[in-house]
N, CA, C and O atoms as a CHARMM CRD file, in Angstrom:
* protein
*
  384
    1    1 UNK  N    232.11400  90.60100 -22.65500 PROA 1      0.00000
    2    1 UNK  CA   230.77300  90.04700 -22.76100 PROA 1      0.00000
    3    1 UNK  C    230.75800  88.57100 -22.35400 PROA 1      0.00000
    4    1 UNK  O    229.80800  88.09800 -21.73200 PROA 1      0.00000
    5    2 UNK  N    231.81100  87.86300 -22.70900 PROA 2      0.00000
    6    2 UNK  CA   231.87500  86.44100 -22.35700 PROA 2      0.00000
    7    2 UNK  C    231.82800  86.25900 -20.84500 PROA 2      0.00000
    8    2 UNK  O    231.18500  85.33600 -20.34400 PROA 2      0.00000
    9    3 UNK  N    232.50000  87.13000 -20.13200 PROA 3      0.00000
   10    3 UNK  CA   232.51100  87.05100 -18.67000 PROA 3      0.00000
   11    3 UNK  C    231.10300  87.23400 -18.11900 PROA 3      0.00000
   12    3 UNK  O    230.70400  86.51700 -17.20100 PROA 3      0.00000
   13    4 UNK  N    230.34800  88.17900 -18.66200 PROA 4      0.00000
   14    4 UNK  CA   228.96600  88.41700 -18.24800 PROA 4      0.00000
   15    4 UNK  C    228.13500  87.14800 -18.42900 PROA 4      0.00000
   16    4 UNK  O    227.42000  86.73600 -17.51600 PROA 4      0.00000
   17    5 UNK  N    228.22900  86.53900 -19.59000 PROA 5      0.00000
   18    5 UNK  CA   227.43800  85.33600 -19.87800 PROA 5      0.00000
   19    5 UNK  C    227.78900  84.19500 -18.93200 PROA 5      0.00000
   20    5 UNK  O    226.90400  83.48700 -18.45200 PROA 5      0.00000
   21    6 UNK  N    229.06900  84.01800 -18.66800 PROA 6      0.00000
   22    6 UNK  CA   229.46200  82.92400 -17.77400 PROA 6      0.00000
   23    6 UNK  C    228.99800  83.19300 -16.34300 PROA 6      0.00000
   24    6 UNK  O    228.65400  82.25900 -15.61700 PROA 6      0.00000
   25    7 UNK  N    228.98700  84.44500 -15.94100 PROA 7      0.00000
   26    7 UNK  CA   228.49700  84.78200 -14.60300 PROA 7      0.00000
   27    7 UNK  C    226.99700  84.54600 -14.48500 PROA 7      0.00000
   28    7 UNK  O    226.52900  84.03200 -13.46900 PROA 7      0.00000
   29    8 UNK  N    226.23700  84.91600 -15.51600 PROA 8      0.00000
   30    8 UNK  CA   224.79100  84.67700 -15.50900 PROA 8      0.00000
   31    8 UNK  C    224.52000  83.17700 -15.49000 PROA 8      0.00000
   32    8 UNK  O    223.67000  82.70900 -14.73300 PROA 8      0.00000
   33    9 UNK  N    225.22800  82.43500 -16.30500 PROA 9      0.00000
   34    9 UNK  CA   225.03200  80.98600 -16.34700 PROA 9      0.00000
   35    9 UNK  C    225.35500  80.34800 -14.98900 PROA 9      0.00000
   36    9 UNK  O    224.65800  79.43200 -14.55300 PROA 9      0.00000
   37   10 UNK  N    226.39000  80.82200 -14.33500 PROA 10     0.00000
   38   10 UNK  CA   226.72600  80.30700 -13.00800 PROA 10     0.00000
   39   10 UNK  C    225.59200  80.58700 -12.01400 PROA 10     0.00000
   40   10 UNK  O    225.28700  79.75400 -11.16000 PROA 10     0.00000
   41   11 UNK  N    224.97700  81.75500 -12.13100 PROA 11     0.00000
   42   11 UNK  CA   223.83700  82.09200 -11.26900 PROA 11     0.00000
   43   11 UNK  C    222.64700  81.18400 -11.54900 PROA 11     0.00000
   44   11 UNK  O    221.98900  80.70400 -10.62600 PROA 11     0.00000
   45   12 UNK  N    222.37900  80.95500 -12.82300 PROA 12     0.00000
   46   12 UNK  CA   221.28500  80.05600 -13.20600 PROA 12     0.00000
   47   12 UNK  C    221.56600  78.65900 -12.66400 PROA 12     0.00000
   48   12 UNK  O    220.67600  78.01100 -12.11200 PROA 12     0.00000
   49   13 UNK  N    222.79500  78.20100 -12.82000 PROA 13     0.00000
   50   13 UNK  CA   223.19300  76.88600 -12.30000 PROA 13     0.00000
   51   13 UNK  C    222.93000  76.78400 -10.79400 PROA 13     0.00000
   52   13 UNK  O    222.35800  75.80300 -10.31800 PROA 13     0.00000
   53   14 UNK  N    223.35400  77.80400 -10.06200 PROA 14     0.00000
   54   14 UNK  CA   223.15600  77.78300  -8.61200 PROA 14     0.00000
   55   14 UNK  C    221.67300  77.79400  -8.25300 PROA 14     0.00000
   56   14 UNK  O    221.23800  77.08700  -7.34400 PROA 14     0.00000
   57   15 UNK  N    220.90500  78.60200  -8.97400 PROA 15     0.00000
   58   15 UNK  CA   219.46400  78.66100  -8.72300 PROA 15     0.00000
   59   15 UNK  C    218.76900  77.34900  -9.02300 PROA 15     0.00000
   60   15 UNK  O    217.90800  76.90600  -8.26200 PROA 15     0.00000
   61   16 UNK  N    219.14200  76.72700 -10.13300 PROA 16     0.00000
   62   16 UNK  CA   218.52800  75.45000 -10.50900 PROA 16     0.00000
   63   16 UNK  C    219.01600  74.30400  -9.62700 PROA 16     0.00000
   64   16 UNK  O    218.33700  73.28200  -9.52300 PROA 16     0.00000
   65   17 UNK  N    220.14700  74.45000  -9.00800 PROA 17     0.00000
   66   17 UNK  CA   220.68500  73.39600  -8.14700 PROA 17     0.00000
   67   17 UNK  C    219.76400  73.09300  -6.97700 PROA 17     0.00000
   68   17 UNK  O    219.84500  72.01500  -6.38900 PROA 17     0.00000
   69   18 UNK  N    218.89500  74.02700  -6.63400 PROA 18     0.00000
   70   18 UNK  CA   217.91700  73.77500  -5.57400 PROA 18     0.00000
   71   18 UNK  C    216.98400  72.63500  -5.96100 PROA 18     0.00000
   72   18 UNK  O    216.39100  71.98500  -5.09900 PROA 18     0.00000
   73   19 UNK  N    216.85800  72.39700  -7.26200 PROA 19     0.00000
   74   19 UNK  CA   215.98300  71.32900  -7.75200 PROA 19     0.00000
   75   19 UNK  C    216.69900  69.98800  -7.84600 PROA 19     0.00000
   76   19 UNK  O    216.06200  68.94700  -8.00500 PROA 19     0.00000
   77   20 UNK  N    218.01400  70.01800  -7.74800 PROA 20     0.00000
   78   20 UNK  CA   218.82100  68.81100  -7.87500 PROA 20     0.00000
   79   20 UNK  C    219.57500  68.79800  -9.19600 PROA 20     0.00000
   80   20 UNK  O    219.13500  69.38400 -10.18500 PROA 20     0.00000
   81   21 UNK  N    220.69900  68.13000  -9.19500 PROA 21     0.00000
   82   21 UNK  CA   221.55800  68.09800 -10.38400 PROA 21     0.00000
   83   21 UNK  C    220.87100  67.43900 -11.57800 PROA 21     0.00000
   84   21 UNK  O    220.99000  67.92500 -12.70300 PROA 21     0.00000
   85   22 UNK  N    220.16100  66.35200 -11.34900 PROA 22     0.00000
   86   22 UNK  CA   219.49000  65.66500 -12.46100 PROA 22     0.00000
   87   22 UNK  C    218.44500  66.55400 -13.11100 PROA 22     0.00000
   88   22 UNK  O    218.35000  66.60800 -14.33700 PROA 22     0.00000
   89   23 UNK  N    217.66600  67.24400 -12.30800 PROA 23     0.00000
   90   23 UNK  CA   216.63600  68.13500 -12.83900 PROA 23     0.00000
   91   23 UNK  C    217.27900  69.25800 -13.64400 PROA 23     0.00000
   92   23 UNK  O    216.79600  69.61900 -14.71800 PROA 23     0.00000
   93   24 UNK  N    218.35900  69.80200 -13.12300 PROA 24     0.00000
   94   24 UNK  CA   219.06700  70.87500 -13.83700 PROA 24     0.00000
   95   24 UNK  C    219.51700  70.39500 -15.21500 PROA 24     0.00000
   96   24 UNK  O    219.36200  71.11400 -16.20200 PROA 24     0.00000
   97   25 UNK  N    220.06800  69.19900 -15.28700 PROA 25     0.00000
   98   25 UNK  CA   220.53200  68.66700 -16.57500 PROA 25     0.00000
   99   25 UNK  C    219.37000  68.40800 -17.53000 PROA 25     0.00000
  100   25 UNK  O    219.50400  68.60500 -18.73700 PROA 25     0.00000
  101   26 UNK  N    218.24500  67.97300 -17.00100 PROA 26     0.00000
  102   26 UNK  CA   217.06600  67.75800 -17.83800 PROA 26     0.00000
  103   26 UNK  C    216.56900  69.08500 -18.40700 PROA 26     0.00000
  104   26 UNK  O    216.16500  69.14600 -19.56800 PROA 26     0.00000
  105   27 UNK  N    216.59400  70.13300 -17.61400 PROA 27     0.00000
  106   27 UNK  CA   216.17200  71.45700 -18.09400 PROA 27     0.00000
  107   27 UNK  C    217.07000  71.90600 -19.24300 PROA 27     0.00000
  108   27 UNK  O    216.57900  72.39400 -20.26000 PROA 27     0.00000
  109   28 UNK  N    218.37300  71.74600 -19.08600 PROA 28     0.00000
  110   28 UNK  CA   219.29000  72.13900 -20.16300 PROA 28     0.00000
  111   28 UNK  C    219.09500  71.27100 -21.40500 PROA 28     0.00000
  112   28 UNK  O    219.18000  71.77000 -22.52700 PROA 28     0.00000
  113   29 UNK  N    218.83800  69.98600 -21.21700 PROA 29     0.00000
  114   29 UNK  CA   218.58200  69.09100 -22.34800 PROA 29     0.00000
  115   29 UNK  C    217.31100  69.52200 -23.07700 PROA 29     0.00000
  116   29 UNK  O    217.27800  69.57000 -24.30600 PROA 29     0.00000
  117   30 UNK  N    216.26700  69.83400 -22.30800 PROA 30     0.00000
  118   30 UNK  CA   214.99100  70.25200 -22.88400 PROA 30     0.00000
  119   30 UNK  C    215.14500  71.57300 -23.63700 PROA 30     0.00000
  120   30 UNK  O    214.51200  71.77000 -24.67500 PROA 30     0.00000
  121   31 UNK  N    215.96900  72.46300 -23.13100 PROA 31     0.00000
  122   31 UNK  CA   216.24600  73.73400 -23.80800 PROA 31     0.00000
  123   31 UNK  C    216.83300  73.46900 -25.18700 PROA 31     0.00000
  124   31 UNK  O    216.45100  74.10800 -26.16800 PROA 31     0.00000
  125   32 UNK  N    217.75400  72.53300 -25.25500 PROA 32     0.00000
  126   32 UNK  CA   218.38800  72.17900 -26.53400 PROA 32     0.00000
  127   32 UNK  C    217.38200  71.50900 -27.46800 PROA 32     0.00000
  128   32 UNK  O    217.29900  71.84600 -28.65000 PROA 32     0.00000
  129   33 UNK  N    216.62800  70.56900 -26.93400 PROA 33     0.00000
  130   33 UNK  CA   215.71200  69.77000 -27.74800 PROA 33     0.00000
  131   33 UNK  C    214.51500  70.57500 -28.25700 PROA 33     0.00000
  132   33 UNK  O    214.18800  70.51300 -29.44300 PROA 33     0.00000
  133   34 UNK  N    213.87100  71.31800 -27.38400 PROA 34     0.00000
  134   34 UNK  CA   212.63000  72.00800 -27.73600 PROA 34     0.00000
  135   34 UNK  C    212.83000  73.40100 -28.32100 PROA 34     0.00000
  136   34 UNK  O    211.99800  73.87400 -29.09500 PROA 34     0.00000
  137   35 UNK  N    213.92400  74.05600 -27.95700 PROA 35     0.00000
  138   35 UNK  CA   214.13500  75.43300 -28.39400 PROA 35     0.00000
  139   35 UNK  C    215.36500  75.59100 -29.27300 PROA 35     0.00000
  140   35 UNK  O    215.69800  76.69800 -29.69700 PROA 35     0.00000
  141   36 UNK  N    216.03800  74.47900 -29.54500 PROA 36     0.00000
  142   36 UNK  CA   217.20800  74.47500 -30.42000 PROA 36     0.00000
  143   36 UNK  C    218.24700  75.52300 -30.00000 PROA 36     0.00000
  144   36 UNK  O    218.83400  76.21700 -30.83100 PROA 36     0.00000
  145   37 UNK  N    218.44600  75.60800 -28.70300 PROA 37     0.00000
  146   37 UNK  CA   219.46300  76.50200 -28.17100 PROA 37     0.00000
  147   37 UNK  C    220.08400  75.81100 -26.95800 PROA 37     0.00000
  148   37 UNK  O    219.51900  74.85300 -26.43000 PROA 37     0.00000
  149   38 UNK  N    221.21100  76.28300 -26.53000 PROA 38     0.00000
  150   38 UNK  CA   221.84100  75.63900 -25.38200 PROA 38     0.00000
  151   38 UNK  C    221.95600  76.60700 -24.21600 PROA 38     0.00000
  152   38 UNK  O    221.58900  77.77700 -24.31800 PROA 38     0.00000
  153   39 UNK  N    222.46900  76.09800 -23.11500 PROA 39     0.00000
  154   39 UNK  CA   222.52000  76.88500 -21.89500 PROA 39     0.00000
  155   39 UNK  C    223.39900  78.11900 -22.04500 PROA 39     0.00000
  156   39 UNK  O    223.21100  79.09400 -21.31700 PROA 39     0.00000
  157   40 UNK  N    224.34100  78.10300 -22.96000 PROA 40     0.00000
  158   40 UNK  CA   225.21400  79.26100 -23.15800 PROA 40     0.00000
  159   40 UNK  C    224.47800  80.45500 -23.74400 PROA 40     0.00000
  160   40 UNK  O    225.00100  81.56900 -23.73700 PROA 40     0.00000
  161   41 UNK  N    223.26900  80.23800 -24.25200 PROA 41     0.00000
  162   41 UNK  CA   222.48900  81.33000 -24.83700 PROA 41     0.00000
  163   41 UNK  C    221.50400  81.95200 -23.84900 PROA 41     0.00000
  164   41 UNK  O    220.78100  82.88300 -24.20300 PROA 41     0.00000
  165   42 UNK  N    221.46700  81.45300 -22.62700 PROA 42     0.00000
  166   42 UNK  CA   220.48500  81.94800 -21.65300 PROA 42     0.00000
  167   42 UNK  C    220.61900  83.44700 -21.42300 PROA 42     0.00000
  168   42 UNK  O    219.60600  84.14200 -21.34000 PROA 42     0.00000
  169   43 UNK  N    221.82300  83.95900 -21.31800 PROA 43     0.00000
  170   43 UNK  CA   222.02000  85.39800 -21.08200 PROA 43     0.00000
  171   43 UNK  C    221.57500  86.23000 -22.28300 PROA 43     0.00000
  172   43 UNK  O    221.16300  87.37900 -22.12200 PROA 43     0.00000
  173   44 UNK  N    221.65500  85.66100 -23.47700 PROA 44     0.00000
  174   44 UNK  CA   221.22900  86.37000 -24.68500 PROA 44     0.00000
  175   44 UNK  C    219.72700  86.25100 -24.93200 PROA 44     0.00000
  176   44 UNK  O    219.11500  87.13000 -25.53800 PROA 44     0.00000
  177   45 UNK  N    219.14400  85.15500 -24.45400 PROA 45     0.00000
  178   45 UNK  CA   217.73300  84.87700 -24.72000 PROA 45     0.00000
  179   45 UNK  C    216.99200  84.51700 -23.43200 PROA 45     0.00000
  180   45 UNK  O    216.48000  83.40600 -23.29900 PROA 45     0.00000
  181   46 UNK  N    216.93500  85.45100 -22.49000 PROA 46     0.00000
  182   46 UNK  CA   216.26700  85.12300 -21.22100 PROA 46     0.00000
  183   46 UNK  C    214.78600  84.80400 -21.39700 PROA 46     0.00000
  184   46 UNK  O    214.22300  84.04000 -20.61400 PROA 46     0.00000
  185   47 UNK  N    214.14900  85.38300 -22.41800 PROA 47     0.00000
  186   47 UNK  CA   212.73100  85.12100 -22.66600 PROA 47     0.00000
  187   47 UNK  C    212.50200  83.66400 -23.04300 PROA 47     0.00000
  188   47 UNK  O    211.52300  83.05200 -22.61600 PROA 47     0.00000
  189   48 UNK  N    213.40600  83.11500 -23.84200 PROA 48     0.00000
  190   48 UNK  CA   213.29800  81.71300 -24.25900 PROA 48     0.00000
  191   48 UNK  C    213.44400  80.80500 -23.05100 PROA 48     0.00000
  192   48 UNK  O    212.69300  79.84200 -22.90000 PROA 48     0.00000
  193   49 UNK  N    214.39800  81.10500 -22.20000 PROA 49     0.00000
  194   49 UNK  CA   214.61500  80.29800 -21.01000 PROA 49     0.00000
  195   49 UNK  C    213.39400  80.33500 -20.09600 PROA 49     0.00000
  196   49 UNK  O    213.00500  79.30600 -19.54500 PROA 49     0.00000
  197   50 UNK  N    212.79100  81.49700 -19.93200 PROA 50     0.00000
  198   50 UNK  CA   211.59500  81.59900 -19.09300 PROA 50     0.00000
  199   50 UNK  C    210.42100  80.84400 -19.71000 PROA 50     0.00000
  200   50 UNK  O    209.64500  80.22400 -18.98300 PROA 50     0.00000
  201   51 UNK  N    210.27600  80.88200 -21.02500 PROA 51     0.00000
  202   51 UNK  CA   209.21300  80.09600 -21.68200 PROA 51     0.00000
  203   51 UNK  C    209.39500  78.61400 -21.40600 PROA 51     0.00000
  204   51 UNK  O    208.43100  77.89200 -21.15300 PROA 51     0.00000
  205   52 UNK  N    210.63800  78.17200 -21.45900 PROA 52     0.00000
  206   52 UNK  CA   210.93700  76.77500 -21.16900 PROA 52     0.00000
  207   52 UNK  C    210.51300  76.41900 -19.74200 PROA 52     0.00000
  208   52 UNK  O    209.81300  75.42900 -19.52800 PROA 52     0.00000
  209   53 UNK  N    210.93400  77.21800 -18.78000 PROA 53     0.00000
  210   53 UNK  CA   210.59000  76.93500 -17.38400 PROA 53     0.00000
  211   53 UNK  C    209.07900  76.97300 -17.16000 PROA 53     0.00000
  212   53 UNK  O    208.53800  76.15400 -16.41600 PROA 53     0.00000
  213   54 UNK  N    208.40300  77.92100 -17.80100 PROA 54     0.00000
  214   54 UNK  CA   206.94600  78.00000 -17.67200 PROA 54     0.00000
  215   54 UNK  C    206.27900  76.77900 -18.28700 PROA 54     0.00000
  216   54 UNK  O    205.28400  76.28500 -17.75700 PROA 54     0.00000
  217   55 UNK  N    206.80700  76.29200 -19.38400 PROA 55     0.00000
  218   55 UNK  CA   206.25500  75.10700 -20.03400 PROA 55     0.00000
  219   55 UNK  C    206.40200  73.88500 -19.12700 PROA 55     0.00000
  220   55 UNK  O    205.49800  73.05300 -19.04700 PROA 55     0.00000
  221   56 UNK  N    207.52200  73.78100 -18.46000 PROA 56     0.00000
  222   56 UNK  CA   207.77800  72.62700 -17.59700 PROA 56     0.00000
  223   56 UNK  C    207.03200  72.73800 -16.27200 PROA 56     0.00000
  224   56 UNK  O    206.40500  71.77300 -15.83600 PROA 56     0.00000
  225   57 UNK  N    207.09200  73.90500 -15.62400 PROA 57     0.00000
  226   57 UNK  CA   206.62200  74.04100 -14.24900 PROA 57     0.00000
  227   57 UNK  C    205.31700  74.81000 -14.08400 PROA 57     0.00000
  228   57 UNK  O    204.78500  74.87800 -12.97500 PROA 57     0.00000
  229   58 UNK  N    204.79400  75.38200 -15.14700 PROA 58     0.00000
  230   58 UNK  CA   203.54900  76.13500 -15.02500 PROA 58     0.00000
  231   58 UNK  C    203.68400  77.25100 -13.99900 PROA 58     0.00000
  232   58 UNK  O    204.66400  77.99500 -14.00500 PROA 58     0.00000
  233   59 UNK  N    202.70100  77.36100 -13.12600 PROA 59     0.00000
  234   59 UNK  CA   202.72400  78.44400 -12.13800 PROA 59     0.00000
  235   59 UNK  C    203.80800  78.24100 -11.08300 PROA 59     0.00000
  236   59 UNK  O    204.14700  79.17900 -10.36300 PROA 59     0.00000
  237   60 UNK  N    204.35200  77.03700 -10.98100 PROA 60     0.00000
  238   60 UNK  CA   205.44000  76.77800 -10.05100 PROA 60     0.00000
  239   60 UNK  C    206.74700  77.43200 -10.44800 PROA 60     0.00000
  240   60 UNK  O    207.71400  77.41700  -9.68600 PROA 60     0.00000
  241   61 UNK  N    206.77800  78.00100 -11.63200 PROA 61     0.00000
  242   61 UNK  CA   207.98700  78.65100 -12.12500 PROA 61     0.00000
  243   61 UNK  C    208.41300  79.80700 -11.22500 PROA 61     0.00000
  244   61 UNK  O    209.59600  80.14500 -11.17500 PROA 61     0.00000
  245   62 UNK  N    207.47800  80.40600 -10.52500 PROA 62     0.00000
  246   62 UNK  CA   207.79200  81.57200  -9.69600 PROA 62     0.00000
  247   62 UNK  C    208.83200  81.25900  -8.62800 PROA 62     0.00000
  248   62 UNK  O    209.70300  82.08200  -8.34700 PROA 62     0.00000
  249   63 UNK  N    208.74600  80.08100  -8.03700 PROA 63     0.00000
  250   63 UNK  CA   209.69400  79.69600  -6.99400 PROA 63     0.00000
  251   63 UNK  C    211.08800  79.54000  -7.58300 PROA 63     0.00000
  252   63 UNK  O    212.06900  80.00900  -7.00600 PROA 63     0.00000
  253   64 UNK  N    211.17300  78.88500  -8.72100 PROA 64     0.00000
  254   64 UNK  CA   212.46000  78.66800  -9.38700 PROA 64     0.00000
  255   64 UNK  C    213.04400  79.99700  -9.84900 PROA 64     0.00000
  256   64 UNK  O    214.23100  80.26700  -9.66200 PROA 64     0.00000
  257   65 UNK  N    212.20500  80.81300 -10.44700 PROA 65     0.00000
  258   65 UNK  CA   212.65000  82.12400 -10.92500 PROA 65     0.00000
  259   65 UNK  C    213.20400  82.94500  -9.76200 PROA 65     0.00000
  260   65 UNK  O    214.23100  83.61000  -9.90500 PROA 65     0.00000
  261   66 UNK  N    212.53800  82.90300  -8.62500 PROA 66     0.00000
  262   66 UNK  CA   212.99500  83.66800  -7.45900 PROA 66     0.00000
  263   66 UNK  C    214.39300  83.22300  -7.03200 PROA 66     0.00000
  264   66 UNK  O    215.23700  84.05900  -6.71300 PROA 66     0.00000
  265   67 UNK  N    214.64100  81.91700  -7.02400 PROA 67     0.00000
  266   67 UNK  CA   215.96900  81.41000  -6.64400 PROA 67     0.00000
  267   67 UNK  C    217.04600  81.92100  -7.60100 PROA 67     0.00000
  268   67 UNK  O    218.12800  82.31600  -7.16700 PROA 67     0.00000
  269   68 UNK  N    216.75400  81.91200  -8.88100 PROA 68     0.00000
  270   68 UNK  CA   217.72400  82.36400  -9.88400 PROA 68     0.00000
  271   68 UNK  C    217.93900  83.87200  -9.78100 PROA 68     0.00000
  272   68 UNK  O    219.07500  84.34300  -9.84100 PROA 68     0.00000
  273   69 UNK  N    216.85900  84.62600  -9.62600 PROA 69     0.00000
  274   69 UNK  CA   216.96400  86.09100  -9.51400 PROA 69     0.00000
  275   69 UNK  C    217.77100  86.47700  -8.28300 PROA 69     0.00000
  276   69 UNK  O    218.55100  87.42800  -8.33200 PROA 69     0.00000
  277   70 UNK  N    217.59600  85.75800  -7.18600 PROA 70     0.00000
  278   70 UNK  CA   218.38600  86.03700  -5.98300 PROA 70     0.00000
  279   70 UNK  C    219.87600  85.84700  -6.25400 PROA 70     0.00000
  280   70 UNK  O    220.70000  86.64600  -5.80800 PROA 70     0.00000
  281   71 UNK  N    220.21400  84.80200  -6.97600 PROA 71     0.00000
  282   71 UNK  CA   221.62300  84.54900  -7.30900 PROA 71     0.00000
  283   71 UNK  C    222.17800  85.65500  -8.20500 PROA 71     0.00000
  284   71 UNK  O    223.29000  86.13000  -7.97600 PROA 71     0.00000
  285   72 UNK  N    221.43000  86.06400  -9.20900 PROA 72     0.00000
  286   72 UNK  CA   221.87600  87.14000 -10.10900 PROA 72     0.00000
  287   72 UNK  C    222.00800  88.44800  -9.33000 PROA 72     0.00000
  288   72 UNK  O    222.97400  89.18900  -9.50800 PROA 72     0.00000
  289   73 UNK  N    221.04200  88.72200  -8.47500 PROA 73     0.00000
  290   73 UNK  CA   221.06900  89.96400  -7.69000 PROA 73     0.00000
  291   73 UNK  C    222.30200  90.03900  -6.79800 PROA 73     0.00000
  292   73 UNK  O    222.93400  91.08900  -6.68900 PROA 73     0.00000
  293   74 UNK  N    222.64000  88.92400  -6.16400 PROA 74     0.00000
  294   74 UNK  CA   223.84100  88.89100  -5.31800 PROA 74     0.00000
  295   74 UNK  C    225.11100  89.05800  -6.15200 PROA 74     0.00000
  296   74 UNK  O    226.00800  89.82400  -5.79800 PROA 74     0.00000
  297   75 UNK  N    225.16900  88.33300  -7.25500 PROA 75     0.00000
  298   75 UNK  CA   226.37200  88.33200  -8.09100 PROA 75     0.00000
  299   75 UNK  C    226.67200  89.71300  -8.68100 PROA 75     0.00000
  300   75 UNK  O    227.82100  90.15300  -8.70100 PROA 75     0.00000
  301   76 UNK  N    225.62500  90.38600  -9.16100 PROA 76     0.00000
  302   76 UNK  CA   225.81800  91.65800  -9.85800 PROA 76     0.00000
  303   76 UNK  C    225.47100  92.87400  -9.00400 PROA 76     0.00000
  304   76 UNK  O    225.57900  94.01400  -9.45400 PROA 76     0.00000
  305   77 UNK  N    225.05000  92.61500  -7.76100 PROA 77     0.00000
  306   77 UNK  CA   224.69200  93.69800  -6.83300 PROA 77     0.00000
  307   77 UNK  C    223.60900  94.60000  -7.42800 PROA 77     0.00000
  308   77 UNK  O    223.76300  95.81900  -7.51800 PROA 77     0.00000
  309   78 UNK  N    222.51300  93.96200  -7.82900 PROA 78     0.00000
  310   78 UNK  CA   221.36500  94.66000  -8.40700 PROA 78     0.00000
  311   78 UNK  C    220.10500  94.21600  -7.67800 PROA 78     0.00000
  312   78 UNK  O    220.13800  93.29700  -6.86000 PROA 78     0.00000
  313   79 UNK  N    219.00200  94.87400  -7.98300 PROA 79     0.00000
  314   79 UNK  CA   217.68600  94.45100  -7.51800 PROA 79     0.00000
  315   79 UNK  C    216.80800  94.25900  -8.74100 PROA 79     0.00000
  316   79 UNK  O    216.79000  95.09400  -9.64500 PROA 79     0.00000
  317   80 UNK  N    216.07800  93.14300  -8.75800 PROA 80     0.00000
  318   80 UNK  CA   215.19800  92.85500  -9.88300 PROA 80     0.00000
  319   80 UNK  C    214.00800  92.04400  -9.39300 PROA 80     0.00000
  320   80 UNK  O    214.09100  91.32300  -8.39900 PROA 80     0.00000
  321   81 UNK  N    212.89900  92.17800 -10.11600 PROA 81     0.00000
  322   81 UNK  CA   211.66900  91.47100  -9.74800 PROA 81     0.00000
  323   81 UNK  C    211.48900  90.16000 -10.50100 PROA 81     0.00000
  324   81 UNK  O    210.78600  89.26700 -10.02900 PROA 81     0.00000
  325   82 UNK  N    212.11400  90.03700 -11.66000 PROA 82     0.00000
  326   82 UNK  CA   211.97100  88.81200 -12.42900 PROA 82     0.00000
  327   82 UNK  C    213.26200  88.51300 -13.18400 PROA 82     0.00000
  328   82 UNK  O    214.18200  89.33000 -13.21600 PROA 82     0.00000
  329   83 UNK  N    213.31500  87.33900 -13.78400 PROA 83     0.00000
  330   83 UNK  CA   214.53800  86.87500 -14.43400 PROA 83     0.00000
  331   83 UNK  C    214.95700  87.76200 -15.60100 PROA 83     0.00000
  332   83 UNK  O    216.12800  88.12200 -15.71900 PROA 83     0.00000
  333   84 UNK  N    214.02400  88.10900 -16.44600 PROA 84     0.00000
  334   84 UNK  CA   214.36100  88.92400 -17.62500 PROA 84     0.00000
  335   84 UNK  C    214.90400  90.27900 -17.19700 PROA 84     0.00000
  336   84 UNK  O    215.90800  90.74600 -17.73500 PROA 84     0.00000
  337   85 UNK  N    214.25200  90.90500 -16.24100 PROA 85     0.00000
  338   85 UNK  CA   214.73300  92.18600 -15.71400 PROA 85     0.00000
  339   85 UNK  C    216.11900  92.01000 -15.08800 PROA 85     0.00000
  340   85 UNK  O    216.99300  92.85600 -15.27400 PROA 85     0.00000
  341   86 UNK  N    216.32100  90.93400 -14.35900 PROA 86     0.00000
  342   86 UNK  CA   217.61200  90.69200 -13.70900 PROA 86     0.00000
  343   86 UNK  C    218.73200  90.57000 -14.72400 PROA 86     0.00000
  344   86 UNK  O    219.81100  91.12900 -14.52700 PROA 86     0.00000
  345   87 UNK  N    218.48900  89.84700 -15.80800 PROA 87     0.00000
  346   87 UNK  CA   219.52400  89.68600 -16.83700 PROA 87     0.00000
  347   87 UNK  C    219.84000  91.03200 -17.49100 PROA 87     0.00000
  348   87 UNK  O    221.00500  91.35400 -17.72500 PROA 87     0.00000
  349   88 UNK  N    218.81100  91.80700 -17.78300 PROA 88     0.00000
  350   88 UNK  CA   219.03300  93.12000 -18.40100 PROA 88     0.00000
  351   88 UNK  C    219.82300  94.04700 -17.47000 PROA 88     0.00000
  352   88 UNK  O    220.75200  94.72400 -17.91000 PROA 88     0.00000
  353   89 UNK  N    219.45700  94.07600 -16.20000 PROA 89     0.00000
  354   89 UNK  CA   220.16700  94.92800 -15.24400 PROA 89     0.00000
  355   89 UNK  C    221.59100  94.42600 -15.02200 PROA 89     0.00000
  356   89 UNK  O    222.51900  95.22100 -14.87500 PROA 89     0.00000
  357   90 UNK  N    221.75400  93.12500 -14.99900 PROA 90     0.00000
  358   90 UNK  CA   223.09300  92.55100 -14.82500 PROA 90     0.00000
  359   90 UNK  C    223.98900  92.92500 -16.00200 PROA 90     0.00000
  360   90 UNK  O    225.17000  93.22500 -15.82700 PROA 90     0.00000
  361   91 UNK  N    223.42800  92.90500 -17.16800 PROA 91     0.00000
  362   91 UNK  CA   224.20300  93.27000 -18.37000 PROA 91     0.00000
  363   91 UNK  C    224.67700  94.71600 -18.27000 PROA 91     0.00000
  364   91 UNK  O    225.83300  95.02000 -18.56300 PROA 91     0.00000
  365   92 UNK  N    223.77700  95.60300 -17.85500 PROA 92     0.00000
  366   92 UNK  CA   224.15900  97.00700 -17.70000 PROA 92     0.00000
  367   92 UNK  C    225.20800  97.15900 -16.60000 PROA 92     0.00000
  368   92 UNK  O    226.17400  97.90500 -16.75500 PROA 92     0.00000
  369   93 UNK  N    225.01300  96.45200 -15.49300 PROA 93     0.00000
  370   93 UNK  CA   225.95100  96.53500 -14.36400 PROA 93     0.00000
  371   93 UNK  C    227.32700  96.01100 -14.74000 PROA 93     0.00000
  372   93 UNK  O    228.33500  96.51800 -14.24700 PROA 93     0.00000
  373   94 UNK  N    227.38600  95.01900 -15.59400 PROA 94     0.00000
  374   94 UNK  CA   228.67900  94.43700 -15.96900 PROA 94     0.00000
  375   94 UNK  C    229.46600  95.34100 -16.91100 PROA 94     0.00000
  376   94 UNK  O    230.67600  95.17600 -17.06500 PROA 94     0.00000
  377   95 UNK  N    228.79100  96.28700 -17.53600 PROA 95     0.00000
  378   95 UNK  CA   229.47700  97.22300 -18.43600 PROA 95     0.00000
  379   95 UNK  C    230.14800  98.34700 -17.66100 PROA 95     0.00000
  380   95 UNK  O    231.02300  99.03700 -18.18400 PROA 95     0.00000
  381   96 UNK  N    229.73600  98.52300 -16.41900 PROA 96     0.00000
  382   96 UNK  CA   230.31300  99.60100 -15.59400 PROA 96     0.00000
  383   96 UNK  C    231.62200  99.18400 -14.97400 PROA 96     0.00000
  384   96 UNK  O    232.24000  99.96700 -14.25300 PROA 96     0.00000
C-alpha cells in the first residue's frame, strides 16, 4: 500500500509542477493548514485534495486536475475522467 501512495503522490507532484515549484509547495502548505492533513494523505483522501484545489482555483481546477489525471493514467495504465476516479482505479490496478 505504501508503494501505491508514493506513486500517486509522485503523479500529483508531476501534475502540479506545471504550475511551478513554489505554487506546488503553497498547495501542500494550504492542505496542512486548512484541512489538517498533509500531502501523504492525498491517496487516502482524494476528495479533500480536490476540495482544496477547487477552493484555490475555482473553475480553473479542471486544467490542473487534467494534468494530474494524465500522470496517474500513465503511471498505472488506466483511464479516468477525474482525479477521484483515477485514484480509485489506480488503487485497484496496484493490487493486481
